[in-house]
Steps between C-alpha positions, in 0.01 A plus 500: 500500500311833472597813684199431734617357829205255489557263203219377283391133543671401169819677612491332835448155352793553260721619785397201715558257215858630441596498869359147545701375195820656651410387857543861619322664787216459591528147369774382733415140558144452376362214293522617145188318360264623772656857485451508123141390525422779756676765289278412200180520708604824687186719498665840587770677683304704740583394862180317570482284178877447508506381856186281474630326179834405644338394828282265296818315410621511855174345612534221238840395629408544872221251450734254343750557789234429758397176337868400482531575876211283587652216289827545673685580175746757632677570163179559304368724786831695495498565134130606497543731806794655319292566186212629711752746658632600159153582359402697818830700465398586146160610648682768706758590231673742480390648835185485716390856429135393492297292757452214252878480451561523877269203552697307235824581686366378830382174328843464337668516840260236626575268215875556539469402867375163375805471267737581788349209712524253222841568343751209534719740695222696686519879489513676837274799547657742754383827651719720724424806700571839336540825702307706256383861515147618549281352214750233404483123538632325806658200338698385199384183337721292275545148361797270559571224248785259552708314248402139437711197603676372812797739476295813556611566864574867567491615128587860396208725445370711209248757601265567206217737399344627188360827378162674476316194374724193584473453876646238743273209381605569131872529582484150664490344148793716386695361799485139392835503321668653805362226719621236266849661541472446879378844613209563731275777359312752713213685324383840611271772369687818419370822655156605362374165382356174634538467884778753541434698812631832339439702189794599280706789620861617555545281817270200430791271495454477884241231436794260445640566848300233682565257213876526546452469876290178448768365274772559758310293751452193271737214556372319192579777240844651441464867595858556395426424139187711397428665166228735394330451157251762386307453184358782284408800724622294795853522357512847649456371857769230452740771380413733792536214754848424351603841635283552809510142635833393349608343830229242462554423133762299316370625158203662340341508150292775341318330213318756308449770776542876478779693668451876418406570139200266524345717774522834310178653365640496142551119507158435664328700226690307245421159653139563620351288217778253456388241244673229708231544758145387455299757695480716815874565507474840666221401751717199597804727544302770690364238739846439656465855641137472587398686189286421186610721219796596278515838680509323846794286383707766330462724807665241721734281296795748483547455872616140423814617314803328643716774351318786659484310827889474498478125511691412180831620631479316820671164559304203388517119485575343153228604260381361169284714271302339221231621261390478143671772287165620353301520827198724449382482865819577696797690342778254416733801502480496875749213488754730323438774756543256794835387362631856524442502884629316799688174497551292174196294412417211260251577228342320204252633240303241306306534181139591527277717714420508868722259698657361175461188288722194486684318784449785751400296807769233451766781469373655826492161670863424391613839632337442836637150522852640458449753764318291758709183466655380824869598552739239373634264767868381495531137394843440655775643713657842441808326356275309251326820395809703419 
């Protein structure tokens, strides 16, 4: 990748081919053959041509989904609505910083709603009131996905969110393994992205207050066994909640998020053109604060430091910190810094760059399974157990 923040078309195609082959973001659960075809015919990376191209693929699958719906073929309709959503997501990737990409995002949400309705275990779309400040939203919207099977009564819950480009709809695919383990997954947009009612800031974790209240009032979800799992930049918010909302959480995972070093101007200058990111990294980062430029972001990001806020030395729920040891987007050294403060934590560095390579998600799911497992019940009398 060149030093220019906007890649050339050949560079973009090469990056996309590599990420598709490795099934890395933004190709989370897309059909490989169709995605490959659209990569090769990509006409440009400017926002208009980029969005229009991927929306062409979305329209192709949406038409097939509508035909399947008319025929009453639920499975075929579901798969095609899912692919329509995936292509529309690519149309807004990485962030809707242009009207063309914003239109793609709105269409992606429409297609995802079709998926929610047709899943074998339907996905609930929830909106709860939010007591925001002037200029902020008045509700928090999230998705509730339940584990399959007849034994899914009152399951434990994993709250999930992504980073600057992976939002609640995208984190739904990442939650499949958790649901197969018997967890319900609740998918939320972190501050500054998607449908979050607030921009990022030193107290934006308050957007989760009504979510925890909603959980406490649900008889069909186990509010006593709740974990937070933040992906990429979203790992920061999971780690902060582990301290600020520890009474609501059984465990939390920071998967690839910053802590302190990541938010310093020196690191931001170093990472502003990280080759692990295709394009518009700094506009996507700046957007979480309502800005558009590198200068906008660098002026605000130091205020997120959990060290400077005095958060790291506070009590927390059990924490797992995970990242790739060669992360170019967020400083993996933040894990070492975090281990020097507060209560003991679990940590794992994997090979590779941002968020790591290898069995990262299975490792996280195993750790969460151990912490959210129901307490063991005695199988006999006290005499028999001694």
